[in-house]
N, C-alpha and C positions, 0 to 999 in steps of 0.2 A: 081413308087410304091415300087421297091426294096429298094431305099434310105429311103423311109418313114418307111418301116418295120424295117430296121436297126436302124433308129433314135429312133423309139419307144422302141426297145430292149435296146438301149444305155440309154435312159431316165429311163427305169425300173431298170436297173442295178445301175444307179447313185442314184436313190431313195433308193434302198436297202442298198447301202453303207452308205448313210446319216442316214438311220434308225438305222443301226448297230452302227454307231459312236455315235448317240444320246443315244442309249441304254447303250453304254460303259461309256459315260460321266455322265449320270444320275446315273449309278451304283456306281460311285465313291462317289456320295453324300450320298448314303445309306449304303455303305459298313461299315462305322464306326458307323452308327446311332444306331444299336441294341446294340453294345458294350458300347457306351457312355451312352445311355439311361438306359441300364441295370445296369451299374456301379453306376450311379448317383442315380437311384431308389433304388438300394440295400443299398447304404450308407444312404439315407434319411430314409429308413425303419429302418436301424440299429439305427439311432439317436432317432427315435420316439418310438422305442420299449423298454420296460423295463422288460418284462417278460423273464425269464431265457430261456425257450424253444424257444421263438421267436428270442432271441439273438443268440442262438446256431444255429438255422436254417439259420439266416442271415450270420453267419460266414461260415457255410458249403457252402452256395450259392456262396459267394465271393471266397472261395477256389476252387470251381468247375469252376468258370469263369477263374480263374488264370490257372488252369491245362488245360482247353480246349483251351485257347489262341485264336488266330484268325483263320478264315477259309482260310488257305493258298491254293493257286492253282498255277500251272505252265502251261503256254500256255492255260489257260482256263479250265484245267483239275484239279479237286480237288485232293489233296494229301491224301493218306490213313490215317485213324485215327490211332494214336498210342494207345497202351494199356491204357496209362494215360488219353488220351482224351476220349476213350470209357467209362472208368470208370466215368469220369466227366459228360458225357452225361447221364449215368445211374443215377447219383446223381441228375442232373437237372430234369430228368423225375420223380423221386420220390418227389422232392420238388414241382414240377408242379401239382402233384395229391393230395396235402394236403394243408390245411389252414396254414397261412393266405393267402387270395386271392391275395393281391398285390404282395407278393413275389412269389407265384405260377405263376402268370401271367408273371413276369419277366423271370422266369425259362423257361416257355413255349416259350416265344419269342426267347430266345437264342437257345433253342433246335430246334425250327423250322428253324432258320437261318442256323444252321449246317446241318439239314436234306436237305434243299434246295441246299446247296453247294455241298453235297455229293450224289446228284442224287435222293433223296427222295422228289421230288418236291410236289407231291400230298399230302404227309403227312404234309409237311410244310403249304401248302395252307389250309388244313383242320384246322390246329391249328390257323393260322392267322384269318381265317374266323370265327371261334368260338369265338375268342377274340373280334373281331370288332363288333360282333352281341350281345355281352353280355353287356347290358346297366347298369349293376350293377358295372362294373369295371371303374377304373379311365379313364377319357376321353383321356388323353394324351397317355396312353398305347393302347387304342383302335385305336387312330389315327396312332400310330406307326405300329400297325398290319395292318391297311388298306394300308399304304404306301408300306409295304413289300409285301403284297398280290398283289397289283397292279404292283409293280416292277417285280415280277416273272411271271406276266401274260401279260406284256406289248407287247411281241412279238406275242403271239398266242391267248390270251384271247379275249372275246367279247368286241369290242371297246366301245359300248354303255354302258355296265356295268362298265367297268373300268373308263370311262369318268365320269359317274355318281358319282362313289365313290370318285374320285379325286376332283371333283368339290366341294364336301362338305368340303374338306380340304383346298381349295385354297383361301378362303376369307382372307382378311388381318388380321383379328383378330385371325386366327387359328395359332397354334405354328409351324406347318410344311407347311405353305402356300407356301413358295418359292420352297420347294422340290416337293410339289404337282404340282405346275405350271411347274416345270422342266419336270416332267413326262408327263404332258399334252402336252407339246411341242413335246416330243418324240412320243406320241400317234398321234399328228397331222401329223408328218412325216410318220408314218406308214400308215395313211389314205391318204397320198399323198397331204395333204394341207400344202404346203410349206409356203404360205403367213401367215396362222394362226400361224405356228410354229415360223416364223421369228418375228412376232409381240409379241408373248409371250416371246421369248428370249431377244428381245430388251427391253421390260419392266423389265425383271429380271436383265439385265445388268445395267440398270439405277436405280434400286431399292436399295438405300443405307441401307434399313432395312433388306435386304436379306443377308444371310451369304456370306462372301467373296468367299468361294469355289463355291457357286452357281453362283455368278456373273461372276467369271472367266470362269467357264464351259460354261455359256451362251455366253460369248464373243468368246470362242473357237469354239462353234457350229456356231455362226454367220459368223466367218471367213471361216469355212468349207463350209457353204452355199454359201458364196460369191465366193469361189474358184470353186465350182461346177457349178455356174452360175444360 
Protein backbone atom coordinates (compact mmCIF):
# COMPACT_ATOMS: atom_id res chain seq x y z
CA UNK A 1 0.00 0.00 0.00
CA UNK A 2 2.87 2.35 0.80
CA UNK A 3 4.35 1.76 -2.66
CA UNK A 4 0.96 2.47 -4.25
CA UNK A 5 0.69 5.79 -2.43
CA UNK A 6 4.16 6.89 -3.49
CA UNK A 7 3.43 5.80 -7.05
CA UNK A 8 0.24 7.89 -7.10
CA UNK A 9 2.11 10.92 -5.75
CA UNK A 10 4.84 10.44 -8.35
CA UNK A 11 2.24 10.19 -11.14
CA UNK A 12 0.53 13.36 -9.93
CA UNK A 13 3.84 15.25 -9.85
CA UNK A 14 4.69 14.01 -13.35
CA UNK A 15 1.34 15.20 -14.69
CA UNK A 16 1.89 18.60 -13.08
CA UNK A 17 5.29 18.92 -14.78
CA UNK A 18 3.74 17.94 -18.11
CA UNK A 19 0.97 20.49 -17.71
CA UNK A 20 3.46 23.26 -16.88
CA UNK A 21 5.61 22.35 -19.87
CA UNK A 22 2.55 22.41 -22.12
CA UNK A 23 1.57 25.81 -20.73
CA UNK A 24 5.07 27.12 -21.47
CA UNK A 25 5.20 25.69 -25.01
CA UNK A 26 1.74 27.00 -25.87
CA UNK A 27 2.64 30.39 -24.44
CA UNK A 28 5.43 30.70 -26.98
CA UNK A 29 2.87 30.49 -29.75
CA UNK A 30 0.78 33.34 -28.37
CA UNK A 31 3.54 35.57 -27.05
CA UNK A 32 3.98 37.31 -30.38
CA UNK A 33 0.40 36.94 -31.59
CA UNK A 34 -0.88 40.17 -30.13
CA UNK A 35 2.11 42.18 -31.36
CA UNK A 36 1.94 40.74 -34.87
CA UNK A 37 -1.81 41.05 -35.14
CA UNK A 38 -1.82 44.55 -33.74
CA UNK A 39 0.94 45.69 -36.07
CA UNK A 40 -0.68 44.23 -39.18
CA UNK A 41 -4.09 45.51 -38.17
CA UNK A 42 -2.77 48.97 -37.56
CA UNK A 43 -1.02 49.08 -40.92
CA UNK A 44 -4.10 47.84 -42.78
CA UNK A 45 -6.17 50.45 -41.05
CA UNK A 46 -3.61 53.07 -41.99
CA UNK A 47 -3.83 52.11 -45.66
CA UNK A 48 -7.62 52.05 -45.71
CA UNK A 49 -8.16 55.34 -43.87
CA UNK A 50 -8.11 58.65 -45.72
CA UNK A 51 -9.51 60.94 -43.06
CA UNK A 52 -6.88 63.17 -41.48
CA UNK A 53 -7.98 62.47 -37.92
CA UNK A 54 -8.00 58.71 -38.55
CA UNK A 55 -4.49 58.85 -39.99
CA UNK A 56 -3.29 60.82 -36.99
CA UNK A 57 -4.77 58.28 -34.58
CA UNK A 58 -3.22 55.43 -36.54
CA UNK A 59 0.21 57.09 -36.35
CA UNK A 60 -0.22 57.69 -32.62
CA UNK A 61 -1.16 54.07 -32.14
CA UNK A 62 1.90 52.77 -34.01
CA UNK A 63 4.14 55.13 -32.05
CA UNK A 64 2.67 53.85 -28.76
CA UNK A 65 3.31 50.25 -29.84
CA UNK A 66 6.91 51.14 -30.57
CA UNK A 67 7.41 52.80 -27.18
CA UNK A 68 5.70 50.00 -25.28
CA UNK A 69 7.83 47.32 -26.94
CA UNK A 70 7.54 43.74 -25.76
CA UNK A 71 6.35 42.54 -22.36
CA UNK A 72 9.75 41.51 -21.06
CA UNK A 73 10.19 39.21 -18.10
CA UNK A 74 13.05 37.61 -16.17
CA UNK A 75 12.54 34.16 -14.61
CA UNK A 76 8.79 34.53 -15.12
CA UNK A 77 8.63 37.88 -13.33
CA UNK A 78 7.63 40.91 -15.40
CA UNK A 79 10.00 43.83 -15.45
CA UNK A 80 8.70 47.17 -14.13
CA UNK A 81 7.33 49.52 -16.77
CA UNK A 82 9.53 52.42 -17.71
CA UNK A 83 8.07 55.96 -17.78
CA UNK A 84 7.97 55.75 -21.59
CA UNK A 85 6.06 52.47 -21.44
CA UNK A 86 3.61 53.84 -18.89
CA UNK A 87 2.98 56.81 -21.15
CA UNK A 88 2.47 54.46 -24.11
CA UNK A 89 -0.11 52.47 -22.13
CA UNK A 90 -1.96 55.66 -21.26
CA UNK A 91 -2.03 56.55 -24.94
CA UNK A 92 -3.36 53.10 -25.86
CA UNK A 93 -6.08 53.42 -23.20
CA UNK A 94 -7.17 56.72 -24.74
CA UNK A 95 -7.26 55.22 -28.23
CA UNK A 96 -9.17 52.23 -26.90
CA UNK A 97 -11.96 54.45 -25.58
CA UNK A 98 -12.64 56.36 -28.80
CA UNK A 99 -13.68 55.57 -32.37
CA UNK A 100 -12.91 54.12 -34.84
CA UNK A 101 -13.83 50.71 -33.42
CA UNK A 102 -11.16 48.69 -35.24
CA UNK A 103 -8.26 50.76 -34.00
CA UNK A 104 -9.79 50.97 -30.53
CA UNK A 105 -9.99 47.17 -30.36
CA UNK A 106 -6.35 46.76 -31.38
CA UNK A 107 -5.33 49.20 -28.65
CA UNK A 108 -7.43 47.33 -26.10
CA UNK A 109 -5.86 44.01 -27.07
CA UNK A 110 -2.34 45.37 -26.59
CA UNK A 111 -3.25 47.07 -23.33
CA UNK A 112 -4.77 43.85 -21.98
CA UNK A 113 -1.67 41.87 -22.94
CA UNK A 114 0.51 44.23 -20.93
CA UNK A 115 -1.93 44.20 -18.00
CA UNK A 116 -1.80 40.40 -17.83
CA UNK A 117 1.99 40.31 -17.96
CA UNK A 118 2.26 42.84 -15.14
CA UNK A 119 -0.10 41.15 -12.73
CA UNK A 120 -3.41 42.80 -13.66
CA UNK A 121 -4.85 39.54 -14.93
CA UNK A 122 -8.46 40.24 -14.02
CA UNK A 123 -8.38 43.58 -15.85
CA UNK A 124 -6.99 41.84 -18.93
CA UNK A 125 -9.59 39.07 -18.77
CA UNK A 126 -12.39 41.63 -18.63
CA UNK A 127 -11.05 43.40 -21.71
CA UNK A 128 -10.63 40.18 -23.70
CA UNK A 129 -14.05 38.93 -22.65
CA UNK A 130 -15.67 42.20 -23.68
CA UNK A 131 -14.03 42.04 -27.11
CA UNK A 132 -14.90 38.42 -27.80
CA UNK A 133 -18.56 39.01 -26.92
CA UNK A 134 -18.93 42.09 -29.12
CA UNK A 135 -20.43 40.68 -32.33
CA UNK A 136 -20.06 44.03 -34.10
CA UNK A 137 -16.28 43.71 -34.13
CA UNK A 138 -14.10 42.00 -36.74
CA UNK A 139 -14.19 38.22 -36.24
CA UNK A 140 -10.39 37.87 -36.36
CA UNK A 141 -9.94 40.33 -33.52
CA UNK A 142 -12.61 38.55 -31.49
CA UNK A 143 -10.89 35.20 -32.08
CA UNK A 144 -7.58 36.69 -30.97
CA UNK A 145 -9.21 37.94 -27.77
CA UNK A 146 -10.68 34.48 -27.15
CA UNK A 147 -7.28 32.82 -27.54
CA UNK A 148 -5.66 35.23 -25.12
CA UNK A 149 -8.52 34.88 -22.62
CA UNK A 150 -8.15 31.10 -22.71
CA UNK A 151 -4.36 31.29 -22.54
CA UNK A 152 -4.46 33.13 -19.24
CA UNK A 153 -7.18 30.87 -17.85
CA UNK A 154 -5.64 27.59 -18.93
CA UNK A 155 -4.23 26.73 -15.48
CA UNK A 156 -7.07 27.78 -13.19
CA UNK A 157 -10.20 28.57 -15.23
CA UNK A 158 -13.24 26.37 -15.64
CA UNK A 159 -12.21 23.55 -17.97
CA UNK A 160 -15.63 23.18 -19.62
CA UNK A 161 -15.88 26.91 -20.40
CA UNK A 162 -12.36 27.13 -21.80
CA UNK A 163 -12.84 23.99 -23.87
CA UNK A 164 -16.12 25.32 -25.26
CA UNK A 165 -14.53 28.60 -26.38
CA UNK A 166 -11.46 26.96 -27.87
CA UNK A 167 -13.55 24.37 -29.73
CA UNK A 168 -15.26 27.17 -31.64
CA UNK A 169 -11.84 28.26 -32.93
CA UNK A 170 -10.35 24.84 -33.69
CA UNK A 171 -12.22 24.12 -36.94
CA UNK A 172 -9.90 23.94 -39.96
CA UNK A 173 -11.53 26.98 -41.54
CA UNK A 174 -10.70 29.22 -38.56
CA UNK A 175 -7.56 31.42 -38.76
CA UNK A 176 -6.19 30.35 -35.37
CA UNK A 177 -7.24 26.68 -35.53
CA UNK A 178 -3.75 25.31 -34.84
CA UNK A 179 -3.17 27.58 -31.85
CA UNK A 180 -6.59 26.68 -30.46
CA UNK A 181 -5.84 22.95 -30.83
CA UNK A 182 -2.51 23.50 -29.12
CA UNK A 183 -4.28 25.03 -26.14
CA UNK A 184 -6.84 22.21 -26.14
CA UNK A 185 -3.96 19.74 -25.82
CA UNK A 186 -2.69 21.73 -22.83
CA UNK A 187 -6.17 21.58 -21.36
CA UNK A 188 -6.27 17.81 -21.90
CA UNK A 189 -3.07 17.49 -19.87
CA UNK A 190 -4.52 19.60 -17.10
CA UNK A 191 -7.53 17.26 -17.02
CA UNK A 192 -5.20 14.24 -16.90
CA UNK A 193 -6.23 12.96 -20.33
CA UNK A 194 -2.78 12.19 -21.75
CA UNK A 195 -4.22 10.05 -24.57
CA UNK A 196 -6.35 12.92 -25.92
CA UNK A 197 -3.42 15.35 -25.60
CA UNK A 198 -1.11 12.99 -27.47
CA UNK A 199 -3.66 12.56 -30.28
CA UNK A 200 -4.08 16.33 -30.69
CA UNK A 201 -0.34 16.93 -30.64
CA UNK A 202 0.25 14.18 -33.20
CA UNK A 203 -2.32 15.71 -35.55
CA UNK A 204 -0.70 19.13 -35.13
CA UNK A 205 2.78 17.78 -35.78
CA UNK A 206 1.56 16.18 -39.01
CA UNK A 207 -0.54 19.16 -40.14
CA UNK A 208 1.45 20.92 -42.84
CA UNK A 209 -1.11 23.74 -42.85
CA UNK A 210 -0.22 24.59 -39.24
CA UNK A 211 2.48 27.19 -38.54
CA UNK A 212 5.97 25.73 -38.26
CA UNK A 213 6.26 26.93 -34.68
CA UNK A 214 3.12 25.05 -33.66
CA UNK A 215 4.31 21.86 -35.34
CA UNK A 216 7.72 22.11 -33.67
CA UNK A 217 6.20 22.68 -30.23
CA UNK A 218 3.83 19.75 -30.77
CA UNK A 219 6.81 17.56 -31.57
CA UNK A 220 8.62 18.80 -28.48
CA UNK A 221 5.66 18.04 -26.27
CA UNK A 222 5.33 14.55 -27.75
CA UNK A 223 8.97 13.93 -26.93
CA UNK A 224 8.36 15.11 -23.37
CA UNK A 225 5.37 12.78 -23.07
CA UNK A 226 7.45 9.87 -24.36
CA UNK A 227 10.21 10.62 -21.85
CA UNK A 228 7.73 10.78 -18.99
CA UNK A 229 6.29 7.44 -20.04
